[in-house]
C-alpha positions as a printed Julia matrix, in Angstrom:
524×3 Matrix{Float64}:
   0.12  -0.34   -0.17
   1.43   3.64   -0.96
   1.63   5.4     2.2
  -0.83   8.8     1.73
   1.94  11.4     2.63
  -1.27  14.57    2.99
  -1.24  18.3     4.01
  -3.64  20.67    5.51
  -3.93  24.4     5.86
  -5.78  24.31    9.18
  -7.71  27.83    8.89
  -8.44  29.19   12.58
 -12.39  29.16   12.36
 -13.87  32.51   11.93
 -10.31  34.13   11.23
  -8.81  35.25    8.04
  -7.64  32.13    5.72
  -4.21  32.19    5.43
  -1.98  33.08    3.06
   0.65  30.31    1.73
   1.94  28.7    -0.86
   0.65  25.6     0.88
  -2.96  26.43   -0.33
  -1.7   25.52   -3.8
  -1.86  21.96   -4.73
   1.26  22.2    -7.42
   3.29  23.7    -4.49
   3.4   20.55   -2.13
   3.39  18.29   -5.03
   6.63  19.47   -5.95
   7.81  18.69   -1.97
   6.43  15.09   -2.47
   2.99  15.08   -1.02
   0.59  13.26   -2.77
  -3.02  14.24   -1.13
  -4.06  17.03    0.03
  -6.74  17.39    2.98
  -9.29  20.28    3.11
 -10.42  22.12    6.07
 -13.74  21.83    7.62
 -15.07  24.79    5.44
 -13.76  23.42    2.1
 -15.28  20.22    2.7
 -17.89  19.05    0.17
 -20.27  18.14    3.21
 -21.28  21.51    3.49
 -21.51  22.42   -0.43
 -24.22  19.54   -1.27
 -27.65  20.63   -2.1
 -29.47  17.65   -0.54
 -31.71  16.92   -3.51
 -32.28  13.26   -2.7
 -34.41  14.88    0.77
 -38.1   15.72    0.33
 -37.64  19.14    1.83
 -36.42  22.38   -0.32
 -33.12  22.64    1.86
 -31.73  25.86    0.35
 -34.06  27.91   -1.42
 -34.04  29.39   -4.61
 -32.77  33.02   -4.28
 -32.15  32.75   -0.61
 -29.14  33.75    1.45
 -28.29  30.21    2.04
 -28.45  29.27   -1.95
 -26.36  31.92   -2.64
 -24.2   30.85    0.01
 -24.16  27.18   -1.09
 -22.9   28.22   -4.8
 -20.23  29.91   -4.13
 -19.18  27.46   -1.71
 -19.75  24.7    -4.12
 -17.61  26.78   -7.03
 -14.52  27.73   -4.52
 -14.65  23.53   -4.03
 -15.03  22.27   -7.45
 -12.08  24.58   -8.2
  -9.73  23.15   -5.9
 -10.32  20.08   -6.62
  -9.62  20.86  -10.41
  -6.39  22.25   -8.85
  -5.53  19.05   -6.99
  -6.33  16.77  -10.28
  -4.12  18.65  -12.51
  -1.36  18.39  -10.02
  -2.18  14.58   -9.37
  -3.18  15.23   -5.96
  -5.59  12.22   -3.93
  -8.39  14.84   -2.68
  -9.74  14.03    0.83
 -12.31  16.77    2.81
 -12.33  16.75    6.38
 -16.14  17.04    7.91
 -17.56  17.26   11.37
 -19.41  14.64   12.93
 -22.85  15.4    12.88
 -23.42  18.42   11.15
 -26.65  19.5     8.85
 -28.11  22.24    7.24
 -30.4   23.87   10.22
 -33.5   24.01    7.27
 -32.99  20.6     7.33
 -32.55  19.94   11.16
 -35.56  22.03   11.33
 -37.94  20.64    8.63
 -37.62  16.97   10.07
 -37.96  18.35   13.97
 -35.01  16.69   14.99
 -33.35  19.79   16.51
 -32.76  17.2    19.93
 -31.88  14.15   18.04
 -29.87  15.07   15.49
 -26.13  14.65   17.09
 -27.0   11.26   17.81
 -25.86   9.33   15.17
 -27.7    5.57   16.4
 -31.28   7.54   15.79
 -32.41   5.93   12.57
 -33.35   9.11   10.91
 -30.26  10.37   11.29
 -27.97   7.67   10.62
 -30.5    7.72    6.8
 -29.72  11.64    6.64
 -26.19  10.6     6.89
 -25.87   8.04    4.12
 -27.84  10.74    2.03
 -24.89  13.24    2.92
 -22.13  10.78    1.87
 -24.26   9.83   -1.18
 -24.91  13.18   -2.29
 -21.23  14.66   -1.34
 -19.88  11.98   -3.87
 -22.04  12.22   -6.73
 -21.65  16.09   -6.91
 -17.97  16.2    -6.25
 -16.6   13.4    -8.28
 -12.99  14.68   -7.76
 -13.12  13.53   -3.97
 -11.47  10.37   -3.17
 -12.47  10.19    0.7
 -13.86  11.75    3.73
 -11.55  12.7     6.56
 -14.31  12.45    9.49
 -13.79  13.72   12.85
 -15.32  13.93   16.22
 -14.32  16.03   18.78
 -14.72  19.81   18.82
 -17.41  21.18   16.43
 -16.64  24.3    14.8
 -19.28  26.27   13.03
 -17.83  29.86   12.69
 -17.46  29.53    8.9
 -20.92  27.74    8.17
 -23.8   29.9     8.94
 -26.29  27.7     7.37
 -25.29  24.56    9.34
 -25.43  23.09   12.9
 -23.39  20.45   14.57
 -22.95  18.25   17.34
 -22.51  14.62   17.98
 -23.86  12.98   21.5
 -22.05  10.51   24.24
 -18.82  11.0    21.72
 -16.24   8.96   24.09
 -18.55   5.83   24.3
 -16.91   3.62   22.56
 -19.26   0.82   22.59
 -22.47   2.34   21.94
 -21.34   5.21   19.63
 -17.61   5.27   18.18
 -17.79   1.75   16.81
 -21.76   2.09   15.27
 -20.16   5.54   13.54
 -16.95   3.67   12.32
 -18.98   0.88   10.74
 -21.67   2.89    9.64
 -18.92   5.01    7.69
 -16.88   2.15    6.82
 -19.92   0.51    4.81
 -21.32   3.48    2.74
 -18.2    5.01    1.98
 -15.37   2.16    1.47
 -18.16  -0.85    0.36
 -20.84   0.8    -0.95
 -18.95   3.93   -2.81
 -15.45   2.19   -2.97
 -13.61   5.6    -1.43
 -11.24   6.28    1.42
 -12.16   6.75    5.06
  -9.56   8.3     7.64
 -11.63   7.94   10.77
 -10.53  10.69   13.4
 -10.86  11.09   17.22
  -9.58  13.54   19.22
  -9.79  12.9    23.12
 -11.87   9.86   22.74
 -10.17   6.53   22.0
  -7.17   7.91   20.87
  -5.74   8.01   24.55
  -7.32   5.26   25.61
  -5.72   2.03   24.83
  -8.59  -0.41   25.96
 -10.77   1.86   24.21
  -8.8    1.35   20.83
  -8.59  -2.17   21.71
 -12.21  -2.46   21.95
 -12.71  -0.47   18.64
 -10.55  -3.08   16.61
 -12.44  -5.82   17.69
 -15.38  -4.96   16.47
 -14.72  -2.77   13.16
 -13.6   -5.03   10.43
 -10.33  -4.11    8.34
 -10.82  -2.34    4.95
  -8.69  -1.63    2.35
 -10.27   1.88    2.2
 -10.5    2.48    6.26
  -7.66   4.04    7.68
  -7.48   5.65   11.25
  -5.76   8.9    12.52
  -3.66   9.19   14.84
  -2.3   12.44   16.22
   1.45  11.26   17.1
   1.18  12.47   20.8
  -1.38  12.04   23.56
  -3.46  14.85   24.5
  -3.09  18.14   22.27
  -0.04  19.04   20.04
   1.84  20.3    23.37
   5.66  19.22   23.89
   5.66  16.98   27.38
   2.98  15.0    26.27
   3.19  11.21   26.08
   3.88  10.1    22.4
   0.72   8.06   21.89
   0.13   4.1    23.11
  -2.5    3.37   20.29
   0.69   3.79   17.68
   1.28   0.48   16.21
  -1.6   -1.21   17.63
  -4.48  -3.18   16.4
  -5.1   -4.12   13.17
  -6.15  -0.96   10.94
  -3.72   0.95    9.19
  -2.95   4.65   10.82
  -2.08   7.27    9.29
  -0.06   9.86   11.93
  -1.23  13.34   12.2
   1.86  16.04   13.11
   1.31  19.83   13.48
   4.34  21.86   11.67
   3.38  25.5    13.29
   1.67  24.64   16.69
  -0.51  27.07   18.91
   1.34  26.47   22.39
   4.75  27.17   20.63
   5.22  30.14   18.77
   3.47  29.51   15.48
   6.42  29.2    13.74
   7.12  32.73   14.46
  10.5   31.05   15.76
  12.23  28.32   15.06
  10.35  24.68   16.46
  12.13  22.49   14.5
   9.35  19.54   15.74
  10.35  17.32   12.78
  13.37  15.34   14.37
  11.97  14.68   17.54
   8.38  13.23   15.33
  10.89  11.27   13.55
  13.16  10.09   15.79
  11.52  10.65   19.26
  11.29  13.99   20.77
  13.81  13.97   24.24
  11.01  13.22   27.17
   9.83  10.5    25.09
  12.79   8.29   24.95
  12.42   6.9    28.35
   8.94   6.75   28.24
   9.2    2.75   28.47
   7.3    2.29   25.11
   9.09   0.41   21.96
   7.45   2.46   19.68
   8.03   6.43   20.72
   8.54   7.96   17.15
   6.9    7.81   13.62
  10.63   6.01   12.6
  10.2    3.13   15.24
   6.37   2.88   14.29
   7.68   2.28   10.68
  10.22  -0.02   11.44
   8.23  -2.09   13.64
   4.73  -2.04   12.68
   5.41  -1.25    9.23
   2.0   -3.02    7.96
   0.01  -0.62    9.93
   2.34   2.49    8.28
  -0.37   4.44    6.09
   0.93   7.83    6.08
   1.54  11.18    7.73
  -1.29  13.81    8.07
   0.67  17.14    8.29
  -1.16  20.82    9.39
   1.64  23.27    7.88
  -0.52  25.95    9.24
  -3.41  26.35   11.75
  -4.26  25.42   15.43
  -5.67  27.36   18.0
  -6.81  30.57   17.41
  -5.32  34.7    16.39
  -1.84  35.18   16.35
   1.42  35.0    16.19
   1.12  34.77   12.35
   4.6   34.0    10.91
   6.25  36.67    8.88
   8.01  33.39    6.46
   7.66  29.65    6.01
  10.94  29.5     7.03
  10.18  26.78   10.2
   6.78  25.23    9.17
   8.0   25.05    5.9
  11.2   22.77    7.29
   9.08  21.2     9.17
   6.43  19.9     6.27
   8.93  19.48    4.05
  11.33  17.59    5.83
   8.3   15.35    7.19
   6.67  14.84    3.54
  10.23  13.92    1.92
  11.19  11.06    4.47
   7.45   9.8     4.31
   8.58   9.09    0.44
  11.11   6.71    1.47
  11.44   6.06    5.39
  15.05   4.46    5.3
  17.01   7.75    5.03
  17.7    9.37    7.48
  16.07  12.74    9.43
  19.76  14.38    9.21
  19.91  13.15    5.39
  16.56  14.6     4.93
  17.36  18.0     6.3
  20.45  18.43    4.69
  19.17  17.84    1.61
  16.89  20.71    2.59
  19.83  23.22    3.61
  21.0   22.74   -0.19
  17.93  22.67   -1.98
  15.83  24.96    0.07
  18.37  27.07    1.28
  21.62  27.21   -0.94
  23.56  27.05    1.88
  27.3   25.77    2.32
  28.33  23.34    3.96
  29.77  25.22    7.4
  26.36  27.32    7.09
  24.45  23.94    6.79
  25.94  22.62   10.11
  24.99  25.98   12.1
  21.56  25.46   10.77
  21.34  22.1    11.35
  22.93  22.72   15.41
  20.32  26.0    15.73
  17.48  23.62   14.58
  18.02  21.06   16.67
  18.6   22.82   20.21
  15.19  24.77   19.13
  13.55  21.26   20.43
  15.61  21.71   23.45
  14.82  25.49   23.95
  11.04  25.07   23.17
  10.4   22.28   26.35
  12.5   23.5    28.65
  11.15  27.45   28.22
   7.66  26.09   28.46
   8.04  23.22   30.84
  10.24  20.24   32.57
  10.88  16.99   30.49
   8.36  15.14   33.39
   5.96  17.44   32.38
   5.51  19.36   35.99
   3.31  22.15   34.16
  -0.16  22.32   33.14
   0.41  22.52   29.59
  -2.38  25.35   28.59
  -0.72  27.65   31.07
   0.13  29.86   27.49
  -0.81  29.6    23.89
  -1.55  31.13   21.08
  -0.24  34.95   21.53
  -0.56  35.19   25.25
   0.88  34.17   28.63
  -1.06  32.68   31.24
   0.13  32.43   35.2
   2.61  29.7    35.71
   0.48  26.58   36.95
   2.16  23.5    38.2
   0.75  19.95   38.04
   3.42  19.21   41.16
   4.75  22.13   43.07
   7.12  20.78   45.53
  10.06  22.76   45.76
  12.61  20.14   44.32
  10.18  20.34   41.1
  10.14  24.04   41.41
  13.72  24.65   41.64
  14.44  21.64   38.69
  11.66  23.99   36.46
  13.68  27.25   37.01
  16.78  25.69   36.38
  15.34  24.52   33.06
  13.82  28.25   32.48
  17.57  29.79   32.95
  18.99  26.43   30.73
  16.42  27.48   27.99
  17.54  31.72   28.28
  21.39  29.96   27.29
  20.57  27.9    24.98
  18.33  30.73   23.13
  21.31  32.9    23.55
  23.73  30.3    21.64
  21.1   29.63   18.81
  21.31  33.34   18.48
  25.31  33.64   18.14
  24.11  30.37   15.76
  22.16  32.44   13.34
  24.28  35.3    12.75
  27.4   32.45   11.97
  25.31  31.45    8.85
  25.56  32.93    5.5
  22.49  33.07    3.95
  22.06  33.04    0.69
  18.75  35.12    0.64
  18.79  38.5     2.48
  14.68  38.29    3.34
  15.13  35.02    4.74
  18.67  36.15    6.77
  16.42  38.89    8.16
  13.75  36.99    9.45
  15.62  34.14   10.68
  17.97  36.42   12.61
  14.8   37.93   13.8
  12.85  34.72   14.62
  15.78  33.16   17.11
  15.97  36.76   18.93
  11.98  36.9    19.32
  12.16  33.27   20.77
  15.05  34.51   22.96
  12.63  37.4    24.27
   9.66  34.47   24.61
  11.99  32.56   26.86
  12.86  35.7    28.71
   9.05  36.21   29.99
   8.52  33.03   30.58
  11.82  32.78   33.25
  10.47  36.1    34.42
   7.2   34.88   35.32
   8.01  31.59   36.97
  10.91  33.19   39.28
   7.66  35.79   40.04
   5.73  32.81   41.17
   8.64  31.02   42.96
   9.27  34.39   44.72
   5.5   34.42   45.35
   5.13  31.19   46.81
   8.26  32.02   49.4
   6.78  34.84   50.03
  10.52  36.63   49.57
   9.55  40.51   48.55
  12.95  41.45   47.12
  12.48  38.47   44.88
   9.43  39.34   43.79
  10.51  43.17   43.07
  13.37  42.05   41.02
  11.07  39.46   39.12
   9.01  42.62   38.3
  12.02  44.15   36.76
  13.35  41.06   34.95
   9.88  40.57   33.33
   9.56  44.43   31.96
  13.53  44.16   30.9
  12.56  40.67   28.56
   9.28  43.01   27.54
  11.83  45.88   26.7
  13.87  44.05   24.77
  11.04  41.72   22.57
   9.12  44.79   22.05
  12.51  46.15   20.86
  12.48  43.7    17.54
  10.44  45.46   15.14
  12.68  48.48   15.02
  15.92  45.55   14.11
  14.2   43.13   12.31
  12.09  44.19    9.0
  10.59  40.47    8.78
   9.7   39.8    12.13
   6.78  37.94   12.85
   3.33  39.54   14.74
   4.29  39.34   18.36
   2.52  37.96   21.81
   0.56  41.13   23.25
   0.34  41.22   27.07
  -3.16  41.7    28.11
  -3.97  38.6    25.41
  -7.41  36.99   27.11
  -8.92  34.32   24.61
  -8.85  30.93   27.14
  -6.56  32.69   29.46
  -6.44  35.45   32.41
  -3.15  36.99   31.45
   0.01  36.89   33.42
   0.43  40.75   32.99
  -2.81  41.35   35.36
  -0.95  39.36   38.16
   2.25  41.42   37.27
   0.07  45.02   37.1
  -1.44  43.69   40.98
   1.74  43.45   42.42
   3.73  46.66   41.05
   0.5   48.46   42.86
   1.49  46.51   45.81
   5.21  46.5    46.23
   5.11  50.39   44.6
   7.18  49.34   41.99
């Protein structure tokens, strides 16, 4: 079986679409991708007219009909470009998602999210049939359960009931989709879960027992458990069971700068992240998966862009392209080493000489060490969600004994030293392109600034715990100094990514609020 090498631009729901060459089918085909996954709001499941039901779902002349026609034309144009580039076409779709008018017409406002309901089952079958009929270039669906986004689907409604019930919901749903897509239509089905059976080996074993394999059925699995954070465990279900698995990888992660600064996760995904090497698993990386269970390896699925909300927005594709390019190129021939593929990127994409390639290699690998140390510990002692997108919350420990806190502070000092070394390495590289040189140097200084801010917050938190006024005042001064450095960067670098904001509050209570209260209390 030829592995799928698939990319998706994960446009942030409700926000402006990402502008990136990865939107273009011929660009990703040139890298070596053989398929493209379209995001939720580019899915044919939104653009069918439901002609097979006895309801006028999108009335002629209505706003919903205008929206439907525009959506259909856009999707058909995308599919035509994919076909011309020789790419297979997959569409991501939430389960369960129907037009609001259809739900109202059938009076299933309470039932429509239940995939066990007979009427809902019938509507899912019609939805699948019309999607393949009206979009004949579509090779398959990537159905997902978990969060349901409706930001760019104003005429639809989505939900799924009891998604954590493997026996009563997940298994019947996969079997339904398997029958309709794989058996009846002879198309591909990739089924993807998040925060469900994907982090529970016992539930995953139950699925493997109750769902028969099919040549067109693949399960999508994130390389890590939980979300795309450093510090999470490598997925324990990878390499298990009897269904082929495509491994999902995010290339510009919302908890780690979104490619505004270096974060070379491709090396960690392929060879194993530092924190996963002592996890006690035989399979702890993409390479060990391919080596030990080649019969289950169905390919890789990268999100070159997207995840989370808002910024930062990378000013250049360098860091996310590096991740995507290395993963996709390695996946074409897994007998290569990650280092060999990296060397090709240096020569083919950056035109670096040997000495500069070595500096770039060291810089990139150091970013792995710097990111985990500035955000967490190698034992994941800090809450994974304490900072994200373009904001800083206040540090929150999972385990907060004195020894852990001291260990964490030591790692924050290490992180700043690592980023300082990376800045030195960036200056030693003979960049072939002035714009990339400016972005690369600025992005490493950007990472240093973020690491300094992180460090100041952890030290201030420790001072508060120790009720040490002098250390609290010093922590505040370090915080202000870190921000001064970070906010000076746009005057030094032309191609700098958008920056973190002190008052960013989506999902977070900003750390700035705590700092301002401390400044008043201690007359700083």
